[in-house]
Steps between C-alpha positions, in 0.01 A plus 500: 500500500870555445689807613619708207838668492510878535794694363556798728657808345632813668622839388847531357748597768293354784573182696139387545142565394278736695154601379127529565177351369185709467204346316153365554638156582819300527559303183769242552507125457647262755862585426860469614820702461855476635468836678407544865190717525367746759137580418269741685130500408382858550146437378270206408424160651474143378691173518875444504668175397864454608637153433234286668372782726155629404328772703311828481692827490392856576638848440814544711629150420882490490684190382860399438527226238822307449667429170323240283195489727181475286225745593194689381254762627145455372165671547181604328461878537166628629263618228549863605878474549692806376759458226782516759342265758799262494818677611836363611862603543773243458872437476653200320869425540736214430676354807835619362380838363739684735783253448533123557629539858313811613250324727783294650670812635535553874192676632268342241419184697143602582425596139663182370282292733195696381578419138545132584160498671345673198543181296160396636348848480441732796199716584549790742260654752325826414722694743808400298322568171418855612869562569608334175270701270693832533829318436358344184372841393843651561664227290256577218585868508878463524778352291859382526650471848192652662278230353741230622496658846120485501509129416746432781289700747196300394680167543628613841142580604368165381784310667399650838126447457304290750190291430611404151299222333674231294287413197595198284588163649856374540460326164564837335818580693834383369671306781774691683683195635849635564360789697441282803645152493650243266280235661194715439618544140504125447161459668319773306656388173384143567148623580472712185631225274266237643193711564277290274619175659454341840675727751549428867702654776716191551627488141562875494684486832718220366582712194603785731716263708295532819272288716126561447459652846796737466402594145143579605622748763768639266257552211240674715763730651634610160179504293253620764258217419486123526624270225142391423374859482782597262434207267126576499567864417726404210255244364204738514713763329596252229134407456403867466764548233370202301139613539589840355745392231384161372187321385556208738189368670460549876590133553812530284607811693440312825734215413758719323537715811574200722160408643373145478140564606273745318273565799799580720643729231175699471472522878861624537455744211183647647668538841787691337315712243146521642368369169503177304754433221224547242397833649863613505545414133176675405602814693833509322342449159246773568781741585691423184193513276417839643836631378538281191537798273809626678754290315408654166404847620730801509391566857612291796514526875866607478557761240323834531729790422757294308517236230270214600671182617458206270336174602611184321159343461482123509855443614402416855754508780858493385689196616721700735193658660344171605520417868400135500793277583748786492 
């Protein structure tokens, strides 16, 4: 299952897209777009797939999805579901929609950090979602400077939120090496480039110009996890991407993601995803088959109230949207 490319359109004279979806079900394939997305599910329930994150969602779900992060909402409506059972409000905006340096301005640090974190997808607690819904509604009802103000108020709210859940693994986040340390830049670059090969702390420490002991402490301090945990997270994320986007066998995925033992790979995968690689692939395929008509239909998850966005069926992820080895 490859992510298809969505072309997001917005009204003339506006800087970003803002709209609603009201239908019996969400009808979107596993897709990707260069816009950052804020999506509030007002009604319905089902499964959400963000990168390699797969979990149930309920009404009141609020997510922030970074640019080029593949995602899909999927469900089977109840037999007696009304025609407007699936409802959402959403905003989609390019990172530079307000100008290339806008989010680098003084006073925007918290929002800039929020947008960096959104590369892996963020899910907010219901208390934040309840505060965000009126701001989304206000953005829908306004235009021009007032609509921009609503977006900024919404981003300010999300930047201050507590209890935020990060969704996809680090595999789906573009490295931000210069943000912290040149040594960390060399280390993370070395890890990403050699993820499918033998990787050990000693070789990575040498590449960063540090002793293994010093590097271990340094890496944990900056990354918030051990070297081994980070590599495992990346490899499982890479495996998830291959399971969703290729026809490789489970064994081929195992070795291509850097594991040398199939049993260990399955054990590590189950510990991370609470399901086997085969079950993960089947869940992803079921989601996409359930919305397989979306790429040729005039109705999509994003599009009510304006021209429907266009999905480039069969193109898969664009090269610049791929995270592996970036």
